[in-house]
C-alpha positions as CSV (number, residue, x, y, z in Angstrom):
1,X,3.3,-32.8,-87.8
2,X,6.3,-33.7,-85.6
3,X,9.6,-32.3,-86.8
4,X,12.7,-34.4,-87.3
5,X,16.1,-33.6,-85.9
6,X,19.3,-35.5,-86.7
7,X,22.4,-36.1,-84.5
8,X,25.7,-36.8,-86.3
9,X,27.9,-38.2,-83.5
10,X,29.4,-41.3,-81.9
11,X,27.7,-44.3,-80.2
12,X,28.0,-44.6,-76.4
13,X,26.6,-48.0,-75.3
14,X,25.7,-46.5,-71.9
15,X,23.5,-44.0,-73.6
16,X,25.0,-41.3,-71.4
17,X,26.3,-39.3,-74.4
18,X,26.5,-39.2,-78.1
19,X,23.7,-40.2,-80.5
20,X,21.5,-42.0,-78.0
21,X,21.5,-39.1,-75.5
22,X,20.9,-36.6,-78.3
23,X,17.9,-38.5,-79.6
24,X,16.6,-38.7,-76.0
25,X,16.9,-34.9,-75.7
26,X,15.1,-34.4,-79.0
27,X,12.3,-36.6,-77.9
28,X,12.0,-34.8,-74.6
29,X,11.5,-31.6,-76.5
30,X,8.8,-33.1,-78.6
31,X,10.8,-34.0,-81.8
32,X,11.5,-37.2,-83.6
33,X,15.2,-38.0,-83.4
34,X,17.4,-39.6,-86.0
35,X,21.0,-40.7,-85.7
36,X,24.0,-40.8,-88.1
37,X,26.9,-42.7,-86.5
38,X,30.5,-41.5,-87.0
39,X,32.1,-44.0,-84.6
40,X,31.4,-46.7,-82.1
41,X,33.0,-46.4,-78.7
42,X,33.7,-48.9,-75.9
43,X,32.9,-46.8,-72.9
44,X,30.8,-46.3,-69.8
45,X,30.1,-43.2,-67.7
46,X,33.6,-43.5,-66.1
47,X,35.8,-43.7,-69.1
48,X,36.3,-44.3,-72.9
49,X,38.5,-47.3,-73.5
50,X,38.5,-47.6,-77.4
51,X,37.1,-45.8,-80.4
52,X,36.2,-47.5,-83.6
53,X,35.6,-44.8,-86.3
54,X,33.3,-45.4,-89.3
55,X,34.4,-44.6,-92.8
56,X,33.5,-41.2,-94.3
57,X,31.4,-43.0,-96.9
58,X,29.4,-44.7,-94.2
59,X,28.6,-41.3,-92.6
60,X,27.6,-39.8,-96.0
61,X,25.4,-42.8,-97.0
62,X,23.6,-42.9,-93.6
63,X,22.6,-39.3,-94.1
64,X,21.7,-39.7,-97.7
65,X,19.3,-42.6,-97.0
66,X,17.6,-40.5,-94.3
67,X,16.9,-37.8,-96.8
68,X,15.1,-40.2,-99.0
69,X,12.3,-40.7,-96.5
70,X,12.4,-37.8,-94.0
71,X,12.3,-34.0,-94.0
72,X,15.1,-32.8,-91.6
73,X,14.4,-29.7,-89.5
74,X,17.8,-29.4,-87.8
75,X,21.2,-31.0,-87.4
76,X,23.5,-31.4,-84.4
77,X,27.1,-32.5,-84.8
78,X,29.0,-34.1,-82.0
79,X,31.9,-36.5,-82.1
80,X,33.3,-36.8,-85.6
81,X,36.3,-39.2,-85.1
82,X,38.5,-38.7,-88.2
83,X,39.7,-36.1,-90.6
84,X,37.8,-37.9,-93.4
85,X,34.6,-37.7,-91.4
86,X,35.2,-34.0,-90.8
87,X,35.1,-33.4,-94.5
88,X,32.0,-35.6,-94.9
89,X,30.2,-33.7,-92.2
90,X,31.1,-30.4,-93.7
91,X,29.5,-31.5,-97.0
92,X,26.4,-32.5,-95.2
93,X,26.1,-29.2,-93.3
94,X,26.7,-27.2,-96.6
95,X,24.0,-29.2,-98.2
96,X,21.4,-28.3,-95.5
97,X,22.2,-24.6,-95.1
98,X,18.6,-23.5,-94.6
99,X,18.0,-25.4,-91.4
100,X,19.4,-24.9,-87.9
101,X,22.8,-26.5,-87.4
102,X,24.6,-26.8,-84.1
103,X,28.2,-28.1,-83.8
104,X,29.6,-29.4,-80.5
105,X,33.4,-29.8,-81.0
106,X,34.4,-33.1,-79.3
107,X,38.1,-33.5,-79.4
108,X,38.8,-35.7,-76.3
109,X,36.8,-37.2,-73.5
110,X,37.0,-36.1,-69.8
111,X,39.1,-39.3,-69.2
112,X,41.6,-38.2,-71.9
113,X,40.6,-40.4,-74.8
114,X,41.1,-38.8,-78.2
115,X,37.7,-38.6,-80.0
116,X,38.9,-36.7,-83.1
117,X,42.2,-37.6,-84.5
118,X,44.7,-34.8,-83.7
119,X,45.7,-34.0,-87.3
120,X,42.1,-32.8,-87.8
121,X,42.2,-30.3,-84.9
122,X,43.9,-27.4,-86.7
123,X,41.6,-27.8,-89.7
124,X,38.3,-27.9,-87.7
125,X,37.2,-24.3,-87.9
126,X,38.5,-24.0,-91.5
127,X,36.6,-27.0,-92.7
128,X,33.3,-26.3,-90.9
129,X,33.6,-22.5,-91.3
130,X,30.4,-20.8,-92.1
131,X,28.4,-24.1,-92.1
132,X,26.6,-23.9,-88.8
133,X,24.5,-21.5,-86.7
134,X,26.3,-22.2,-83.4
135,X,29.5,-23.8,-82.1
136,X,29.6,-24.9,-78.4
137,X,33.1,-25.6,-77.2
138,X,34.0,-26.1,-73.5
139,X,37.1,-24.5,-72.0
140,X,39.4,-27.3,-73.1
141,X,38.1,-27.3,-76.6
142,X,38.3,-23.5,-76.9
143,X,42.0,-23.7,-75.8
144,X,42.6,-26.1,-78.6
145,X,40.8,-24.0,-81.2
146,X,42.5,-20.7,-80.2
147,X,45.9,-22.1,-79.2
148,X,46.0,-20.4,-75.8
149,X,44.7,-20.5,-72.2
150,X,41.0,-19.8,-71.5
151,X,40.6,-19.6,-67.8
152,X,38.5,-16.5,-67.0
153,X,35.4,-14.7,-68.2
154,X,37.5,-12.0,-70.0
155,X,39.6,-14.7,-71.8
156,X,36.3,-16.6,-72.6
157,X,35.0,-13.5,-74.4
158,X,38.2,-13.1,-76.3
159,X,38.3,-16.7,-77.3
160,X,34.6,-16.8,-78.3
161,X,35.2,-13.8,-80.6
162,X,38.3,-15.3,-82.1
163,X,36.5,-18.6,-82.7
164,X,33.6,-16.8,-84.4
165,X,35.9,-14.7,-86.6
166,X,37.9,-17.8,-87.6
167,X,35.0,-20.1,-88.2
168,X,32.3,-17.6,-89.2
169,X,30.0,-19.3,-86.7
170,X,28.5,-17.7,-83.5
171,X,30.1,-19.3,-80.4
172,X,28.6,-20.3,-77.0
173,X,31.7,-20.9,-74.9
174,X,30.8,-23.1,-71.9
175,X,32.4,-22.1,-68.6
176,X,31.1,-24.8,-66.3
177,X,34.7,-25.7,-65.2
178,X,35.7,-22.1,-64.4
179,X,37.0,-21.4,-61.0
180,X,34.4,-19.4,-59.1
181,X,31.0,-18.7,-60.7
182,X,29.8,-20.8,-63.6
183,X,29.3,-18.6,-66.7
184,X,28.7,-19.5,-70.4
185,X,29.5,-16.7,-72.9
186,X,27.6,-16.3,-76.2
187,X,29.1,-14.2,-79.0
188,X,26.9,-13.8,-82.0
189,X,29.3,-11.8,-84.1
190,X,28.4,-8.5,-82.6
191,X,27.2,-8.8,-79.0
192,X,28.2,-10.8,-75.9
193,X,25.7,-12.4,-73.6
194,X,26.7,-14.0,-70.3
195,X,24.6,-16.8,-68.9
196,X,25.3,-17.3,-65.2
197,X,24.1,-20.5,-63.7
198,X,24.5,-22.6,-60.6
199,X,27.3,-25.0,-60.1
200,X,26.2,-28.6,-59.4
201,X,28.2,-31.0,-57.1
202,X,27.1,-33.8,-59.5
203,X,29.6,-34.9,-62.1
204,X,27.1,-35.7,-64.8
205,X,28.1,-37.6,-68.0
206,X,27.1,-36.0,-71.3
207,X,26.3,-32.4,-70.4
208,X,27.8,-31.0,-73.6
209,X,25.8,-33.4,-75.7
210,X,22.6,-32.5,-73.8
211,X,23.1,-28.8,-74.1
212,X,23.9,-28.7,-77.8
213,X,20.9,-30.9,-78.6
214,X,18.6,-28.8,-76.4
215,X,19.7,-25.6,-78.1
216,X,19.1,-27.2,-81.5
217,X,15.6,-28.1,-80.4
218,X,14.8,-24.5,-79.5
219,X,16.3,-23.1,-82.7
220,X,14.2,-25.5,-84.7
221,X,11.0,-24.1,-83.1
222,X,12.0,-20.6,-84.2
223,X,13.7,-19.2,-81.1
224,X,16.4,-16.6,-81.5
225,X,20.0,-17.7,-80.8
226,X,20.1,-16.0,-77.5
227,X,16.7,-17.4,-76.5
228,X,17.7,-20.9,-77.6
229,X,20.9,-20.8,-75.6
230,X,19.1,-19.5,-72.5
231,X,16.4,-22.2,-72.7
232,X,19.0,-24.9,-73.4
233,X,21.1,-23.9,-70.4
234,X,18.1,-23.8,-68.1
235,X,16.9,-27.3,-69.3
236,X,20.4,-28.7,-68.7
237,X,20.3,-27.3,-65.2
238,X,17.0,-29.0,-64.5
239,X,18.2,-32.3,-66.0
240,X,21.3,-32.2,-63.8
241,X,19.1,-31.8,-60.7
242,X,17.1,-34.9,-61.9
243,X,20.2,-37.0,-62.8
244,X,20.6,-40.4,-61.3
245,X,23.8,-42.1,-60.0
246,X,25.9,-44.1,-62.4
247,X,29.3,-45.8,-62.0
248,X,32.4,-44.5,-60.2
249,X,30.7,-41.5,-58.5
250,X,29.4,-40.1,-61.8
251,X,25.8,-39.3,-62.6
252,X,23.8,-39.8,-65.8
253,X,20.7,-38.0,-67.2
254,X,17.2,-39.5,-66.6
255,X,15.3,-38.8,-69.9
256,X,12.2,-40.7,-68.8
257,X,10.5,-37.6,-67.4
258,X,8.9,-36.5,-70.7
259,X,8.8,-33.2,-72.6
260,X,10.0,-30.2,-70.7
261,X,11.3,-27.0,-72.3
262,X,12.3,-25.2,-69.1
263,X,12.3,-21.4,-68.4
264,X,15.1,-19.1,-69.6
265,X,16.9,-17.5,-66.7
266,X,20.2,-15.8,-66.0
267,X,20.7,-13.7,-69.2
268,X,22.8,-10.7,-68.8
269,X,23.6,-8.4,-71.7
270,X,27.1,-6.9,-71.8
C-alpha cells in the first residue's frame, strides 16, 4: 500500500516551492502527498511580493481532517508564516511523535520577503524543540538561529551542534552558498558527517523545499538519518541538472520525470 506524506507549508502559485513542490517530490519518490497550507503567497520564481497567512485554527483543522481518512507516514514542515502557526505546528508534531518529521526553517525568501514574522524567530527552536527528527537550515537561517556568522565549514559544524543542543533536533546545515566548495554538514547529536557535492551554475527555485521533502521520503522508507540525507542530496543534484529555465534567469525543477531515488555519494565521516 502506498504511504502518505504530508507537507505543512505555504502555497507558491508557480509550484516552484512550498506545498506543491513538496507533493511533487513525494510522488516522485513513490508516495502519496498531502498538503496543509499555512499561507498563500503572491510570487513567481523571481520574487515574493505578498504573503497572506492563514489562521492557526485553519492549519490545525486541515491536519485534523486529514487524520480522519488517512494514515500519515511522515511530516515535512516548511514555511509557517506566523507565531500562532508556529504553536499550531508544534502541537501537530508532538501529536505524531512516532513518524519521521523533517523541519525546514523558512524565515525569509531569497528576494528578502519575510516568510515567518520576526517575533517568532527567537522562539523557533524552543517551540519546536524535540519535536522533529531533522532540521535543515541554510546558512542565512543558521545565522538567525545561532545569532552569529556562519561562513565556513568549521563555523557550520559549530552552528549545527549549537542548533542541535538548543532544539534537541539533529541538524543538516546546508552550505550551498559557501565560498569555495559546497558542503552540507550533518550533526546527529554525536557525530558530524560532511556531504560534499558539486556547485551548479543554475539558480534553481525551491532547492531547500526539494531537499527536505526528499530526505523525509527516505526516512519514511526506513533509511538511517545519514543515509536519508545522502540520498536526498544526491537526488537534489540530479534534479538540478534536469531543471528547466524559468523567469528572470532562474530555473525550476521538472518533476515530470517520474520516480527516482538517486544514489548516495559524497559522504565523509569526520
